[in-house]
C-alpha positions in Angstrom: 98.6 116.1 103.0 95.9 117.4 104.6 91.6 115.6 104.9 89.4 117.0 106.3 87.0 115.0 107.8 83.5 116.2 108.0 81.4 114.5 110.9 78.1 115.0 111.1 77.8 114.9 115.3 79.9 114.2 117.6 79.8 110.3 117.2 80.5 110.1 113.4 84.4 110.0 114.4 86.9 108.5 111.5 88.1 105.8 113.9 90.4 103.3 111.6 89.7 105.0 108.7 91.1 108.1 109.9 94.5 106.1 111.8 94.6 104.9 108.2 94.8 108.0 106.7 97.5 109.3 109.8 99.8 106.5 108.6 99.3 107.7 105.1 100.7 110.9 106.2 97.6 113.2 106.2 96.8 115.3 108.8 93.2 115.4 109.9 91.5 118.6 109.9 87.9 117.4 111.7 84.7 119.6 111.2 81.6 118.6 113.6 78.5 120.3 112.1 75.8 119.5 115.2 77.0 119.9 117.9 74.5 118.2 120.0 72.8 115.3 118.3 69.7 116.3 120.3 69.7 119.6 118.0 70.1 119.2 114.2 68.5 122.5 113.2 72.0 124.4 113.3 72.9 126.2 110.1 77.0 124.5 109.3 79.4 126.8 106.4 81.8 123.6 104.9 85.5 126.3 103.0 87.0 124.1 101.4 90.5 125.6 100.9 92.6 122.7 99.4 92.4 119.7 101.2 93.7 117.2 99.8 90.7 114.7 101.1 87.4 114.8 102.2 86.0 111.9 104.3 82.5 112.9 104.5 81.5 110.4 108.2 78.3 109.4 108.6 74.9 110.7 110.8 72.2 109.3 113.1 70.0 111.3 110.6 68.5 111.2 106.3 69.8 113.5 103.4 66.0 114.0 102.7 65.0 114.8 107.2 63.9 119.2 106.8 64.8 119.3 109.6 68.9 119.5 108.1 67.7 121.7 105.3 70.0 124.1 106.7 73.3 122.6 106.7 72.3 119.5 104.3 71.8 121.8 101.3 75.0 123.6 102.1 77.2 120.5 102.0 75.4 119.4 99.0 76.8 122.3 97.6 80.1 121.9 98.9 80.4 118.5 97.2 79.1 119.2 94.0 81.7 121.6 94.1 84.6 120.3 95.1 83.9 117.0 92.6 83.3 119.6 89.8 86.9 120.8 90.5 88.1 117.2 90.9 89.2 116.8 94.1 88.5 113.5 95.6 86.3 112.6 98.2 85.5 109.6 100.7 81.8 108.8 101.5 80.7 107.0 104.9 77.2 105.6 105.0 75.4 109.1 105.3 78.5 110.0 103.0 78.1 107.7 100.4 74.0 108.9 100.6 75.0 113.1 100.9 77.3 112.0 98.0 74.7 110.3 95.6 72.1 113.1 96.3 74.4 116.4 95.5 76.0 114.3 92.3 72.5 113.8 90.0 70.8 110.4 92.2 68.5 109.8 95.5 67.7 108.6 98.9 64.9 107.2 99.7 63.9 104.6 102.7 64.4 101.1 102.3 62.3 98.7 101.9 65.6 95.8 103.4 67.2 98.2 106.5 70.5 96.8 107.2 72.2 96.6 111.3 75.4 94.6 112.0 78.1 92.6 110.4 77.6 92.2 106.6 78.4 91.1 102.9 78.2 93.9 100.2 78.6 91.7 97.5 81.5 93.5 95.6 82.5 93.4 92.6 86.0 93.9 92.8 89.0 92.5 93.9 90.0 95.5 95.4 86.9 95.6 98.0 86.1 92.5 99.7 82.7 90.8 100.3 83.2 91.7 103.8 81.2 90.8 106.2 81.5 95.2 107.1 79.7 97.2 110.1 76.3 98.1 108.5 74.0 100.7 110.5 71.3 102.6 107.8 68.1 102.5 107.2 67.7 103.5 103.7 68.6 102.9 100.1 71.5 105.0 98.1 69.8 105.0 93.7 73.6 106.4 92.4 73.7 109.4 90.3 74.1 109.0 86.5 77.6 107.2 85.0 78.5 106.4 88.8 80.0 102.7 88.4 78.6 100.6 90.9 81.7 98.5 92.8 79.5 96.5 95.1 75.4 95.9 95.9 73.0 93.6 97.8 70.1 93.0 98.1 69.4 95.8 100.2 71.8 97.7 97.2 74.0 100.1 96.2 76.9 99.1 98.4 80.0 100.8 97.6 79.9 102.9 93.9 82.8 105.4 92.1 82.3 108.6 90.6 85.1 110.0 89.4 87.4 111.0 91.8 85.8 109.7 94.8 84.0 107.1 96.9 81.1 106.6 98.5 80.9 103.2 100.5 77.0 102.4 102.6 78.5 100.3 105.3 80.7 101.4 108.3 84.7 100.5 107.7 85.1 102.0 110.8 83.7 100.5 113.2 85.4 99.4 116.4 84.0 98.2 119.4 84.0 100.9 121.4 82.7 103.6 119.0 79.4 100.6 118.1 79.2 100.6 122.3 79.1 105.2 122.6 76.2 104.2 119.5 74.4 102.3 122.0 74.5 104.3 125.1 73.6 106.9 122.8 70.1 105.1 121.4 70.9 103.3 118.5 70.7 100.0 120.9 66.9 100.4 120.0 67.3 100.3 116.6 69.4 97.1 117.2 66.9 95.5 119.2 64.6 96.3 116.8 66.2 93.8 114.0 66.4 91.0 116.1 70.0 91.8 117.4 71.4 91.7 120.8 73.8 94.9 121.1 76.3 93.0 124.1 76.3 90.8 121.4 76.8 92.8 119.0 79.3 94.7 120.9 81.6 92.1 121.1 81.3 90.4 117.5 82.5 93.8 116.8 85.9 93.2 118.6 87.5 90.6 117.0 85.4 91.7 113.4 87.2 94.7 113.1 90.6 92.6 113.7 89.4 90.6 110.9 88.3 93.4 108.9 91.5 95.3 109.0 93.7 94.1 106.3 90.4 94.8 104.3 89.9 98.2 105.0 93.6 99.0 104.1 93.4 97.6 100.8 90.7 99.1 100.8 92.1 102.2 101.6 94.9 102.3 100.1 93.6 101.4 96.5 91.2 104.3 97.1 93.9 106.8 97.3 96.3 105.3 95.0 94.3 105.1 92.1 90.7 106.1 93.3 91.9 109.7 94.4 95.0 109.3 92.8 93.9 109.2 89.7 92.1 111.8 86.1 89.5 110.8 87.6 88.5 108.2 84.0 87.1 104.9 85.0 87.0 102.1 82.8 84.3 99.9 82.3 84.5 98.1 86.4 85.1 101.3 88.3 88.9 101.1 88.5 90.7 102.2 85.8 
């Protein structure tokens, strides 16, 4: 089995998510959309060559940023085409926002941005309430017909559309990943949110270990029930 991992910049890596997919037998093919985060005004193509799974990672930008038109519009069309063909996708943070925007929903700046480890208001047993790592300043308005599986005061946290799943949080987070983000400037939003970046990095060390069983449970459910199904959904989004 092969999974296409779309990394929108060099620091949007799958980490623990990718590791678990490899344990489940996937070979990961990586497409880095923007090689230099200082220059997001690039163009990109997203060929679908029959991957069994597509994973849409995060991004330091927003779907509606006009500078990204050269690659966001092709990516949204790629998502629409893949969804139309019944191909499963996992969207993480920006990836979930792109999925929502492509499939009839939208994304807007949030009145309640989230940073650090927090709860998501899960509605299904296969996805624990957390804490999960958050780092976003946008809100997902999910597509019509999408089933909302988690929600907190900042809005939709998890939604399902057919054989695809979007999560607003970062299940892949590790101590090393957030440290690399901070070196690239993510420490400033953390400080603005009233957080100490060094403490967030330290907390991420043990949170990543604590959340590993929840991560594996969610991904296994996604692979076996959501991606492995025929696209039908029960009232709770689990059928």
